[in-house]
N, C-alpha and C positions, 0 to 999 in steps of 0.2 A: 552649511547652506548648500554646498554642491550636492550632497547626498539627498537632502530634502527636495531640492529642485528636480533631481533625477527621478526620485520616487514619484513626484507629482506628475512628471511627464509620462512615466510608465502607467500610472493610474488613468491619466487622461486618454492615453492611447487605447487602453482596454475599454474604456467607456465609449469611445468613438466607434470601436469595433462592434460593440453590442448594439449601439444605436443604428449602425448601418444594416444590421440584420434583425431589427426589432420585430419584424412581422414573420420571421421564419419560425417554424415549430422547433422546440427543443425536446430531445428524447435521449435516453441513456441506452447503452448497449447491454448493460448488465447491472445487477446489484450484488454487492459482496458484504456479507455480515460477518463480523469478526470479534473475538474476545481473546484476552490473554489468560493462560492457565498457569498453575503452580509448577514451575520447572522442576522442583525437587521430586515430584511424583514420577518423573520420567528419567531419573538418574540411573537406576540399576538395569532396567530392561524396558526400553522405549516401546518395543513391539507389544509386549505384554500390557504395558500401561495404556497403549492405544486401544487394545481390545477391551480393557476394563472401562476406559473412557466411553467407548461406544455403548457398552451396556448401561452406563450411567445416563447417557443421553436418551436411550430408549425408555428407561424407567421414568425419567423426568417427563418425557413426551406423553407417556401413558397417564401420568398424574395430571397433565394439562389437557387431557381428552383430545389429543391430536388424532385427526380422522384419517391419517395416512400412515405408512410405515417407512422405516429406513432399512434399506437392503445393502448387502455387500459388507466388506470388512476392510480395515486399514492394512495397507502393505507399503513397504518402503518404495519410494519413487525417486525422483531426481535429487541429486546432491550437487550443490554449487557453492561457490565462494561469493559472498555478497558484501559490497561496500556502498556507502552513500557519500557523495562528494559535495563540498561547499567551501566557502572562503573562511578560513579561521578568523576568529574574533568578530568579523563583520557579519558573517552568515547571510550574505546577499541573497542567496536562493531562498532559504528558509523564511527570512523576513519579508520576502516578496510573494510568498505563497507557492514557491516551486520546490521540487526535489529532484535529485539525480541519483539513480541507482545503477551501479555497475555490477554485472554478474558474469561469472565464468564457471565452467565445469560442464555438466550435462546440458546446460543452457549457456549461450554466449550472447549477451546483448547489453545494451545501455538504454535506460528509460528516462525520459524527461517528462515530468508531470507537474501540472498545476492543479491545486485543490482549493475550493472555496464553498461556503454554504449556499451561495447564490448560484443556481444551476445555469442561468443565462451567462453570467460572467465567466464561469468555468468553461462552458460550451464554446464561447466565442473568443477565449484567450488562445492565442496562437502558440502551439507547441510543435510546429512543423519540423521534421527532421530532414537531413540531407544525405543520410547514409543508405546502405543497401537493405533490402528486405524489411522496410519500415512498415509499421501498421499503427494506426491511431484508434483510440476508443474513448468514450466517456462513460464513467461508471459511478454509481452511487456507493460510497463506502460508509457502512453503518457500524459504529462501535457503540458500546454502552453509554458513552457520554456525549456523543455528537454524531452528526450526519454531514458528510462532505461530498460534493460532486467533484470527481477527479477526471481531468482531461489529460491524456498521456499519449506519447508516441514512443514506441519501442523499435529499435533498429539494431543492425549489426554494429559492434564497436569498431571504431577507427583502428587502423593498423598500429597507431601509436598508443592505443589503449584508452584509458579513461582521460577525460579532459583535465589538463593540468592548470588551466587558467580559465577565466570567464571568456576570454577571447577564443580559446580553443573550443569551449562549449558552444559559442555562437557559430563557429565554423561547422560544428556537427549538427546543431539544431538552429536553423534560422529563426525559429520562434523565440529564441533567447536574445535576439537583438535588442529587445526592450531593456536589457541589462547592460547595454554597451558602455554606459557611463562608468562601469566597474571592470572594463575589459582587461585592465592590467593586473587585477588581483588574482593571486594563485588559488587553486582549488586542491584540497587534500581530502582523504577519507575523514569523515566526521568522527571526532574523538579518537582518531587513529585506529578505528575498528575495521577489521575484516572478519566476517562471520562465516563459519561453515554452516550451510543450510541443508538440512535433511527434511524432505517432504514425505508424508504418508498420505496416500489417496485411496479411494475405493468406495466408501459409503455414499449412497445417494438416496434421495426421496423424490418420488413422483408426486408433485404438489399441484397437478392439474395440467395446464398447457405448458408448463415448464418443469424442469427438474432442479432440485437443490443438490449440488455436488460438494461434498465435504473434503477439506484439506487440513491436515495437521502439519504444522511447520515448527521445526526445532532449530534453534540457533546455538552454536557452540563457539566459544572464544578461545583461541589458541589451542592448546592440547588438552583442554578440559574434557572429561567424559560426562560431565553434568551440563545439561543445556542451561544457558543463561536466560533464554526466552523461549516460550512455547505459545504458539497462536493456533486457535481452532477457528476455522472459517467455513462458510458455505457460500457458493456462488449460484446465482439464478440468472440465466440469460433471458433477455427479452424474446418473446415469441414473434417471429417475423410477421404473423398475421394479426395476432390479438394483443401484442405488446405485453403488458402485465395485467392479467385479469384480476378481479377483486378476490376470488378464492386463492389465487397464487400469492397475492400480497398479504392476505390474512394468514395463510399458512406459514409464510415467511416470518411473520411477526411471532407466531407461536414457536417456531424453531429458534428464533433469536431469544425469546424469553427462556426457552429451555437451556440453551448453551450458556446463557448469562446467569443461570441459577442452579449450578451444579455443586453447590456447597464447597467443600475443601478443594475441589478441582479448580475453581476459579481463583485467579490472582486478584487480590484487592486493588482497587483503584486502576482497573484495566484501562489501558490506553491503546495506541497503535504502535506497530513496529518502528515506523519512522520517528515518532515522538520518543520512543524508548532509546533509539540511537542518539538522538540529540540530548537527552537527559542523562545519559550514561555518565557515571562518575569515573573519569579517566585520569590516570596518573600523568598522562601526557598533557592534559589540560585541566590542572587542579582547580582553576577558577571557572571552569566551564568553557566549552568550545566556542560559544557565542558571547563570551564575557565582554568583548569590546563593542558589541552592538548597542 
């Protein structure tokens, strides 16, 4: 009953927030389109595989009569350590639509995010941070099976590192105060995972008033030389004057169709990186990280 009541209060608080701003326009800062790829194809030589992937994308775009080009080539970029944090068994964040990513390496930050198919609810859900160098954005995340509006704040991590409890999360992100009923619960890396993340960037397509910038992301677990997950994505930022024009949106759809239909390159039943982390079969949590929820 306590959990149900707390969730009801949280939902009511979000709805009141939306109602208070009902007449304000909602707009996103960017759109990110993403698919998962077959990790085994990147095992022996990721750089060579990235080059072959780009050729496959261009071939598929020609077949789809894409009226623009993709320029540039993939090259190794930032390398980081990535973990997602939540409460074991209860998964308070995940079950409430939130996620927390902790990143160290070439990038050092912590990101608190809320995602929902309703853009107003996502836009007006508070994700305010209290740390240094914080920045917030709302983004449309498009994967083959769903579309989610994500509202997030990214900031420098606290000196103590990732939040070890919901209470510590609230101290770093005041927007998490809606979860205060669970403040005593501990937070740990989801499924005990810390991934080495290697990014490859470079290719881009001029699609009108905006560019589509591609990123290839490889995740490695432990000392494995074979990536456990590979994601291909492209990001389109909103134009400050014209927002997203019809040609930009149409070309984005063609690009998404192309990267979703690359044959053996594509991973069947593609999902998102966050969903992959929560669904991972971990020896540390043989019954599932959220088994008690």
